[in-house]
C-alpha positions as CSV (number, residue, x, y, z in Angstrom):
1,X,42.0,108.0,-18.4
2,X,44.9,108.1,-16.0
3,X,48.5,107.5,-17.0
4,X,51.5,107.0,-14.6
5,X,55.0,108.1,-15.4
6,X,57.8,106.4,-13.4
7,X,61.3,107.8,-13.0
8,X,63.6,108.7,-10.2
9,X,63.5,112.5,-10.9
10,X,62.9,115.2,-13.5
11,X,63.6,112.9,-16.5
12,X,59.8,112.2,-16.6
13,X,58.9,115.9,-17.3
14,X,59.5,116.0,-21.1
15,X,57.3,112.9,-21.7
16,X,54.7,114.2,-19.3
17,X,54.8,117.5,-21.1
18,X,54.2,115.9,-24.5
19,X,51.3,113.9,-23.1
20,X,49.9,117.1,-21.7
21,X,50.3,118.8,-25.1
22,X,48.8,116.0,-27.2
23,X,46.1,114.8,-24.9
24,X,45.6,117.3,-22.0
25,X,42.6,115.6,-20.6
26,X,44.6,112.7,-19.4
27,X,45.1,112.5,-15.6
28,X,48.8,112.1,-15.0
29,X,50.4,110.4,-12.0
30,X,54.0,111.4,-11.7
31,X,55.9,108.8,-9.7
32,X,59.3,110.2,-8.6
33,X,61.7,108.6,-6.3
34,X,63.8,111.2,-4.4
35,X,64.8,108.8,-1.7
36,X,66.7,106.6,-4.1
37,X,67.7,108.9,-6.9
38,X,69.7,108.8,-9.2
39,X,68.8,105.3,-10.3
40,X,71.8,105.3,-12.7
41,X,74.1,104.7,-9.7
42,X,71.9,101.8,-8.3
43,X,72.1,98.1,-8.8
44,X,69.7,96.4,-11.2
45,X,68.0,94.8,-8.2
46,X,67.4,98.1,-6.6
47,X,66.2,99.8,-9.8
48,X,63.8,96.9,-10.5
49,X,62.4,97.0,-7.0
50,X,61.8,100.7,-7.1
51,X,60.1,100.6,-10.5
52,X,57.9,97.7,-9.4
53,X,57.0,99.4,-6.2
54,X,55.9,102.5,-8.2
55,X,54.0,100.3,-10.6
56,X,52.0,98.7,-7.8
57,X,51.1,102.1,-6.3
58,X,50.1,103.3,-9.8
59,X,47.8,100.3,-10.4
60,X,46.3,100.7,-6.9
61,X,45.3,104.3,-8.0
62,X,43.6,102.9,-11.0
63,X,45.9,103.9,-13.9
64,X,45.0,102.8,-17.4
65,X,48.6,102.8,-18.6
66,X,52.2,103.3,-17.4
67,X,55.2,105.0,-19.0
68,X,58.9,104.5,-18.0
69,X,60.5,107.7,-19.3
70,X,64.0,106.7,-18.2
71,X,66.5,104.8,-20.3
72,X,68.2,103.1,-17.3
73,X,64.9,101.9,-15.9
74,X,63.6,100.8,-19.3
75,X,66.7,98.6,-19.9
76,X,66.7,97.2,-16.4
77,X,63.0,96.8,-15.4
78,X,60.7,97.2,-18.3
79,X,60.3,93.5,-19.1
80,X,59.6,92.7,-15.4
81,X,57.1,95.5,-15.1
82,X,55.3,94.4,-18.3
83,X,55.2,90.8,-17.1
84,X,53.5,91.8,-13.9
85,X,50.9,94.2,-15.3
86,X,50.2,93.6,-19.0
87,X,47.9,93.1,-20.8
88,X,45.6,94.7,-18.2
89,X,47.7,97.8,-18.0
90,X,49.9,98.7,-21.0
91,X,53.5,99.7,-20.2
92,X,55.5,101.9,-22.5
93,X,59.3,102.2,-22.3
94,X,61.8,104.7,-23.7
95,X,64.3,104.2,-26.5
96,X,66.8,106.9,-27.6
97,X,66.0,108.5,-31.0
98,X,68.8,106.7,-32.9
99,X,66.5,105.4,-35.6
100,X,65.3,108.8,-36.8
101,X,68.8,110.2,-36.6
102,X,70.1,107.4,-38.7
103,X,67.3,108.0,-41.2
104,X,68.6,111.5,-41.9
105,X,71.7,109.8,-43.5
106,X,74.3,112.1,-42.0
107,X,76.9,111.4,-39.3
108,X,75.5,112.0,-35.8
109,X,76.5,111.8,-32.1
110,X,74.7,110.2,-29.2
111,X,74.9,112.1,-25.9
112,X,74.2,110.0,-22.9
113,X,75.3,109.2,-19.4
114,X,78.7,107.6,-19.0
115,X,77.0,104.3,-18.0
116,X,74.7,104.3,-21.0
117,X,77.4,105.3,-23.4
118,X,79.5,102.2,-22.3
119,X,76.5,99.9,-22.3
120,X,75.8,96.9,-24.5
121,X,72.3,98.3,-24.8
122,X,73.3,101.4,-26.6
123,X,75.7,99.4,-28.8
124,X,72.9,97.1,-29.7
125,X,70.6,100.0,-30.7
126,X,73.3,101.5,-32.9
127,X,73.9,98.2,-34.5
128,X,70.2,97.6,-35.1
129,X,69.1,101.1,-36.3
130,X,72.3,102.7,-37.5
131,X,74.5,100.0,-39.0
132,X,76.8,101.5,-41.7
133,X,76.3,105.0,-40.4
134,X,78.9,107.2,-38.7
135,X,77.9,107.3,-35.0
136,X,80.0,109.0,-32.3
137,X,79.2,108.1,-28.7
138,X,79.6,111.1,-26.3
139,X,79.5,110.4,-22.6
140,X,78.3,113.4,-20.6
141,X,79.5,112.9,-17.1
142,X,77.4,114.9,-14.5
143,X,75.0,116.4,-17.0
144,X,71.9,114.5,-16.0
145,X,72.7,115.0,-12.3
146,X,73.2,118.7,-12.8
147,X,69.9,119.0,-14.7
148,X,68.1,117.1,-12.1
149,X,69.5,119.4,-9.4
150,X,68.8,122.5,-11.6
151,X,72.5,123.4,-10.9
152,X,73.1,126.1,-13.4
153,X,76.9,126.3,-13.2
154,X,77.3,122.5,-13.3
155,X,75.0,122.3,-16.3
156,X,77.0,124.9,-18.2
157,X,80.3,123.1,-17.5
158,X,78.9,119.7,-18.5
159,X,77.3,121.1,-21.7
160,X,80.4,122.9,-22.8
161,X,82.5,119.8,-22.2
162,X,80.2,117.6,-24.2
163,X,79.9,120.1,-27.0
164,X,83.7,120.5,-27.2
165,X,84.0,116.7,-27.6
166,X,81.4,116.4,-30.3
167,X,83.1,116.2,-33.7
168,X,82.3,119.0,-36.2
169,X,81.2,116.5,-38.8
170,X,78.2,115.4,-36.8
171,X,75.0,116.9,-38.3
172,X,72.8,115.7,-35.5
173,X,72.9,114.8,-31.8
174,X,70.6,112.3,-30.2
175,X,69.6,113.2,-26.6
176,X,70.2,109.8,-25.1
177,X,69.0,110.7,-21.6
178,X,65.4,111.8,-20.7
179,X,66.8,114.7,-18.6
180,X,68.5,116.4,-21.6
181,X,65.4,117.8,-23.3
182,X,64.9,120.1,-20.3
183,X,67.9,122.0,-21.6
184,X,67.5,121.4,-25.3
185,X,67.7,125.1,-26.2
186,X,71.0,125.4,-24.3
187,X,72.3,122.3,-26.0
188,X,71.4,123.6,-29.4
189,X,73.1,126.9,-28.5
190,X,76.3,125.1,-27.5
191,X,76.5,123.4,-30.9
192,X,76.8,124.7,-34.5
193,X,73.5,126.2,-35.7
194,X,72.9,123.6,-38.3
195,X,73.1,120.6,-35.9
196,X,69.7,118.9,-35.3
197,X,68.7,117.5,-32.0
198,X,66.8,114.2,-31.8
199,X,64.6,113.4,-28.8
200,X,62.3,110.5,-28.1
201,X,59.8,112.1,-25.7
202,X,57.2,113.0,-28.3
203,X,57.4,109.5,-29.8
204,X,57.0,107.9,-26.4
205,X,54.0,110.0,-25.7
206,X,52.4,109.2,-29.1
207,X,53.1,105.5,-28.5
208,X,51.4,105.7,-25.1
209,X,48.3,107.2,-26.8
210,X,48.3,104.3,-29.4
211,X,48.6,101.7,-26.7
212,X,45.6,103.3,-24.9
213,X,43.6,103.5,-28.2
214,X,43.4,107.3,-28.0
215,X,43.8,109.9,-30.7
216,X,45.3,113.4,-30.3
217,X,43.0,116.0,-28.8
218,X,45.0,119.0,-28.0
219,X,42.0,121.2,-27.2
220,X,40.6,119.0,-24.5
221,X,40.1,120.4,-21.0
222,X,43.2,119.6,-18.9
223,X,42.9,116.7,-16.5
224,X,44.5,116.5,-13.0
225,X,48.1,115.9,-12.0
226,X,49.1,113.9,-8.9
227,X,52.6,113.5,-7.6
228,X,54.1,110.7,-5.6
229,X,57.5,111.1,-4.0
230,X,58.9,107.7,-3.2
231,X,55.4,106.6,-2.6
232,X,54.3,109.6,-0.6
233,X,51.7,112.1,-1.9
234,X,53.4,115.4,-2.6
235,X,54.1,118.1,-5.1
236,X,56.7,118.6,-7.8
237,X,59.9,119.5,-5.9
238,X,61.8,122.8,-6.3
239,X,64.3,121.3,-8.8
240,X,61.4,120.4,-11.1
241,X,59.9,123.9,-10.7
242,X,63.2,125.5,-11.9
243,X,62.1,124.6,-15.4
244,X,59.2,126.3,-17.3
245,X,57.8,122.8,-18.1
246,X,57.8,121.8,-14.4
247,X,56.0,125.0,-13.5
248,X,53.4,124.6,-16.2
249,X,52.7,121.1,-15.1
250,X,52.5,122.1,-11.4
251,X,50.1,124.9,-12.3
252,X,47.8,122.7,-14.4
253,X,48.2,125.1,-17.3
254,X,48.0,124.3,-21.0
255,X,51.5,123.9,-22.5
256,X,52.8,126.7,-24.6
257,X,56.1,127.2,-26.5
258,X,57.7,128.8,-23.4
259,X,57.7,125.5,-21.7
260,X,60.4,124.2,-24.0
261,X,58.4,121.2,-25.4
262,X,59.8,120.5,-28.8
263,X,62.3,123.4,-28.6
264,X,65.3,122.8,-30.8
265,X,64.6,119.1,-31.3
266,X,63.0,116.8,-33.8
């Protein structure tokens, strides 16, 4: 089976990594959009158009399912993408891991982009899944962009700033942007040792398998990985290869602990 992942940049890597770990024999089609990234700065019309264009290319390549591992694109374009392609091709979106963080029963913070932090979407999720809980919204200006560029100094500055503004009473931090798991170990190191990180990439991957009617088969022979860059056949760009996960995916290797999948998060 073949699954497409649609995002503007490296935010698709964590979910791709979990799919590779849980069901390595899936063929993955990584649809990135370097010509129009980051999507967070674009209008809803542009984001929807880019997601739909990627979806059409994916379907033309015979995918059996699609994943949108991007919070912005999920909020903006998921319903339209589903209306166009389901039920023939299942489409899975991304939701920040607010529900499991709330289930722990302790105060927690949600790290996200400035736009997502201020959005009615995030407020609605907190109200739905964490009503009555102490939830602190932490905007992380520039962090997603720095991670996408693999800009080490900028990542350090943005991480330190977000950690400094996270109250000491928070027992957990929800990684509310799909880029953040790429630096999960560094986020964990910037916070008190007892703070738990909550990430949704594994849950999204497992939901994708459920929608496809597949069970986990971690020992399967790895399938192929194809990359589209704004619709053009290509390879994972240098910024993706800056991360162990990107290099493992590019090399078609089985995923090991060194790729960072699952590191420091639940």
